[in-house]
Phi, psi and omega in degrees: 000134178275125181250340186213152174242127171264128182247136161289160181262294188289124179065017169244303176256313173268139180271073188295318181302323179289321179300315179295315181300315181292327175294319175297316183301312181296318183288318180292336177297324178298318179290326177296318179295322183282314190238004182058033176279159176285112185301322181295320179290323176297314179304313179301316180295320179290318177302317180294315181296319181296315180299318180294313182296317187304323183283354182267348187278154181294343182275356188304310184296326176294316180295329176293318182292320182278330179093059179236119186270166184303328186281337169291326177294340181278352177221349180282153176257338175055055180272044185262149183275079182197141186305314182295321179290325176298322177293319177298320178301322177289324186283320194296327178299319176290323177300312181299311183298319182292319180299313180289321179295319176297316179302315178298319180301321180295338176269004178085020181241118179254091185213089184300319182298320180290323175302317177296319181298317178292322179300324178280333181286320184305311178301325178295315179297317182297322182288335180279349192237060174278121178249136177241141178298144183305324186276345193306305188290323178297317181293315178297320179301316180291316182296321183304332183292328188238348186227150171275145186237138178228140177257127183234103190233140172279148173137184177282131178305320180299314183287317181293324177292328175297315179301320183284329179293324180275358172229064193296342181293340185287310192308315183301342180290341193253134175291325182217147173234120182246121180244128188304322181296335176279327182280323178113348173216152183248166169302134022261015179298125184297339185295331181286329176289320177295322175301312181298317177303315183294323179297328182264358183052050182236158173268157185298334180274006178256011189226148167244136173255125184246125178199165183266347190252117180297322190277348178241293185297312188278314179299317180296316179298316181300317182296328182271000178078023180257137178295138188243143176237116179268119176268109188247078185290335188250021177051047174291154177283142174287154172249209184287348180275124184252116175284160175293320181222159175223131179228160177257340179224154179300330180301338178301340180297329186295322177294318180298313182293325178297323177298321178296320183293317181299315180299324187276349179284000000 
């Protein structure tokens, strides 16, 4: 019998990709107004520069383990009490400035001060633009009546809590919130799933894990022996990781859960 649902946060409940995209659009518009650059090309150049730079820092292997991507580095402050996060806090101001300055250079603009201005503007825009999927609250409202809910998210506690702070309606739905940077390991490591089970005093066969990422949410749940639900909104191709279930919208959970109810009757 299923007693609880574990949810991923980014691009499962929160539409993080859209928030990042819109923050880029707003920030690159500033550059278009100043220098008449093509904003879409600047965005592409900054994303590429950011990804390349991000992998050169000493914190990279830690960010991979915890699950913090380059674009989170472009707006997070990482005010967490941990040596690696303290190092990230030192690195990110220069990282942001360099990513934006490099992006501008690819557009033929050599303006370090403007690179800094855009680097500071992007986090402001990202904080103003929290997007939640249309279905999120209706689904959580219905599930809350019959199931306990836990949020299991990779990332820096400071940054993930910022996302929750700017979307305050989400937090009250959850009995527990587990953030990889606070635990010390991220999905797909099975230990974070086992930690979540112990917080809820549940067995692995009493839980469903719902997430959008095959390589973190689904692989980790599979490794921990937890049934997994892959939310595949964009009809992505499967890889070698096989979820227990696949849905295209969160409402698809209701059919899955109904089957469990029928079986247990």
